[in-house]
N, C-alpha and C positions, 0 to 999 in steps of 0.2 A: 400170646405166642410171639414169634419173630415179627410176622406181618399180619396176624389175624387176632381176633378177640371173640370171646364167648361169654354168654351170660345165662344164668338160670332164670326162667320166667315164671310168674305166678302160675300155679297149676302144675309145675314140674316139667315143662318143656325146656328145650335149650335153643338159643338163637346164637349164630355166629356170623361174623362179617370180615371182610378183608381178603387176604391171599388164600387161594384155594387150589394151588398147583397140584397137591397131593390128596385133595379131597378133604382137607382139614376142617372145612365148614360143615361137613356132613350131610350135605343136602343132595347127594346123589350125583353130583357132577364136579368138575374141576375148573369152573369159571369164577374168577375173582368177582367180588361184589362189594360195593361201598355203602350198602345198607344191609340190615340183618336179614338172614334167611334161617329157617328152622332146620335143625338136625333131624333127619328122618327117623321117625318111630321112637324118639326118646320120650318116655313118660316117667313120672315119679322121680325126676332128678332133684337132688338136694344140694349138689355142688358140681362145679365143672372146672377143669383145669386145661390150660393150653401150653403144649410143649413147642418146640421149635417149628415143627411141621405137622404135629398131630394134636389131637384133643381127646379128653376122656371125661365121662360123667359118672358120678357116684349116684346110685339109685337108692330110693328109700327101702328097697328089698335087701340091700347090702351087696348087690351085684355092681359090677363096673362095665361100662361100655366105652370103646375107643374107636376113633376113626382118623384117617389121614395117612401120613407116611409110615411104612412099616419095614424099612430095609433092615433093621436089626431086631424085629420082633417086638417093637414097643407097643403094639396093639394087643399083644398077649393072646392071640387066637391061634397059636402054634403054626403060624405062617410068616413069610416075609413079603407078603403081597399087600400093597397099599389098598386102602378101602375108602370110598367116598361116602359110604353110609355106615353107621355104627355096627360093630360087632361086639359080642359078649366076651369078656376076658375069661379065659379057662380057669375054673376052679376057685373063683372068688365069689363067696356067697354072703360074707358077713363083714364087709368093709365099712369103716366109719370115717376114714379120711383118705385123701387122694393127693398125689403130687406127680407132676410130669416134668422131666428133664429134657434136655435136647433130644436124645435118642433112647431114653428109658422112662419107666413109669413105676411108681410105687403106691401101695395102699396099706393103710394101718387098719388092723382088724379088731373086732369087738373084744377079742380075748387079750388085747394088748400087744400082740405080735405084729409083724410087718412082712409083706411080700413085695418083691420087685421083679421087673422083667425088662428085657431089651439088651441094649449095648452094655458091655461090662469090662471093656479093656482096662479100665483103671480101678476096678473093684467096686464101682458105684451101685452094684445090686447088693453088696454087703453079705454075700454068702461065702466069703473066704476064698473065692476063685476070681479068675479073670475070664471066665466063659460066658459069652453072650447067651441069652436065654430067650426062647420064643413063648414061654409060659412062665408064670410066677414061681419063684423060689423064695424060701424063708431067709429073712435077714438074721444073722447070727446073734444070739444072745440079747434080744430085745424082748421085754415082757410087759412094759407098761406105757406103750406108745399113745400119745394124746393127739399130736399133729405131726405131719410130715411136709417136707419141702425138698425141691430137687433143682440142681443147677446143670451146667453143661455136662460135667463128668463126676458129680458128686451128689450126695444125698444127706439130709439131716432129719432128725426126729426129736421132738420134745417129749419128755417122759412125765409120768405121774408125780414124781417127786420134785418137779420144777427144773431139773437139769435137762441137758440136751446132748445128744451123740451125733456125730457125722462120720461118713466114710466115703472112700473113693479117691479122686485126684485131689492133691494138696499143694500144687505148685505155687500158689499164692498165700498159703496158710488158711485155706477156706475150711479146713477141718477144725480149726480153733484149738488145737492141742499143743500149741507152742512149737510146732515143727512144720516142715514143708515136705514131709515124707508121706507118700500115698498109703492108704490102708484099705484092704478089702474086707475089714470087719469094723464094726462101730468103735470109735474112740470118743472119750468124753471131752466136750468143750470146756476149756479150762475157765474156772472162776465164775461160771454163769449159773445163776439160781433164780428161782421164781418166774420161770418162763411160761407164758400163757399162749404165745403164738410165734411161729417161725416163718420166715420167708427167705427165699434163695434166688439170688440173681445168677448171672453167668458164672461168676467166680467169687462171689461174696455172699454172705448171709447176714440177716438181722433178726434179732429177737425182741418181742414186746414182753415186758416184765409187769408183774402185778401193780406196780406203782404207776404204770403209764409211761415209764421211761423205756428207752430202746438202747440196745448194744449191738454192734456190728463188728464183723471180722472178715479177713480175706483181702482180695484186691482192692486197692484204693487209689489207683492212678489218677482218677478224675473226681475224687472226693466223695465216692459213693458210700463210705463208711460214715460220713456226716460229722466227724470230729474236728473239722477245721484243718485237716492236713490232707496230703496226698501220698502218705506213707502206708504201704501195706502192713497189715497186722495179723499175726498168727494166733492172736488171742483177742477176745472181745474188748472193744472200746465203746465208751458212751457217746451216743449222739448228742451233739451240743444243743442245749436249750430245749429239748423235747421232754415234756412232762405229763402229757394227757393223751397219749397215742391210744387208739382203740383198735385199729387195724394197720398192718404194715404190708407192703408189696415191693419186691425188688425186681429190676430189669437188668438189662446187659450191664450198664454202668451208672444206673441211678436207682434211687429208693424213694418211696413215698409213704406217708402215714396219714391216716384220717384221725382227727382229734375229737375229743369229747364235746367241744363246742360246735362241731359240724364243719370245721374248716379242714383243709388239707395242706400239708407241707411236703415239699420234695427237695432232694439234694442229689448232687453228682453231675453227671454229664447233661448238657442242655443244648447240644448242637442243633437238635430238631425241635426245640421248644417243649421237650417232655417234662420240664419242671413247671410249666404252666404259669410262669411269672411274667409273661408278655415280652420276654427277650430270649436271646440264645446264648447267654453267658452262664457257664457252668458254676456251680457253688458247692463248696466243701462243708457247708452247714445248711440246715433246713431253711427254705424259703417258702413263703405262703403263696399257694396257687390263687390266682385272681378270680374273683366272681364265683366263689364256691361257698355255699351256705347249706347247712343241713345234710352233709354227706354222711352216710352210714358205713360205707365200705370203699376201700380202694384196691384197684387191681392195675398191674403193670406189665407191659410187654417189653420187647427188647429196647425200643426207642419211642415208646408212647405210654400214656397213662390214662386211667379212667376212674371215675368215681360214680357210685350209685347212691340213690336217695330213697327215702321212706315212701315217696309217692310212686316208686317204680321207674323213675327216669334215670338216665345215664348220661354223663358227659365225659368226653375224651379229649385229649390234646397230645401234640407231638407229631412225629413222623406219620405220613398218610399216603405213601406212595402206592400201597396196595388197598387203600380204602379202610384200613384198620381202625380209623376214628368213627366210622359208621354214620357220617353226616351227609352221605350222598355225593361227596366230592372226593377228589385225591389231593386236596390242598393241605399242606403242612400248617399246623396251627400252634401258636405259642400261648394261647389262651383256650379255655374249655369251650367245646361246641356240643350241642345236643345230638345224641345218637337218634337216628330217625326210625324209631320203632313204628 
């Protein structure tokens, strides 16, 4: 999230830490914490996603629960009242993937379709309108969704044939269709094939392909596309030198990847140490995060980054003003520190 982080724990519970102004930690209050707290009553979680000021969990039952800010209905419970404890999203019973944007949320369903809810001024819900929704609506003309991701005002999905589609705001070319025209229905990302994973930052996206390479598109003012330039691109460009990515995650203006050798590389903005390379110099190509070995997954917030490991531990680095690194302090870190579970 912007200033908070969440993790699925062994056994299906969820822990969150950092900013809690709107109840986005899900523990029943609105007090910030720099160490993990449990989201109240969440069991059977298989995935968790953090939006700007809200969080959602995908349960093994196919249901979705959300908590935090709800000013546009992004919690999906047919209200606009913020919640500091999880509530169940209306009408979702067979979700298999989950994505949270700044003020909207989406779920991919087991039948290959997708539903979205929340803020919709730019068409980011994909239902062909600009009408904000407090409960889920169907995304137009999607039938084989495998993964989903969401940014500030846009959403993307990878499909069963290895292609991807995006919809919503397109001011930086983040829909990837070689234009900067908004679309309230899905459009195909140009020239992108063999996609196995998508991630969306504020205004850019990246896709992992079967070869372990990655392609990114959209805003690139600080090198977050990773191709050695700071030029926006409305079609995918290849991340320089990345060949064995296993997971990807995109933040406000930076991106990270875990690699098959257990290392992590990041690129883009580094003003707060979010690249984890022991300095605060931004980089338009991937740079290795120091002191990381055996990473299995990477997750990224606005200006911080985290990696999880097979032993259940988590390390985070970057901005820490709200305690989003979870190490018991509010000290900014340019190198990884352990989350204090």
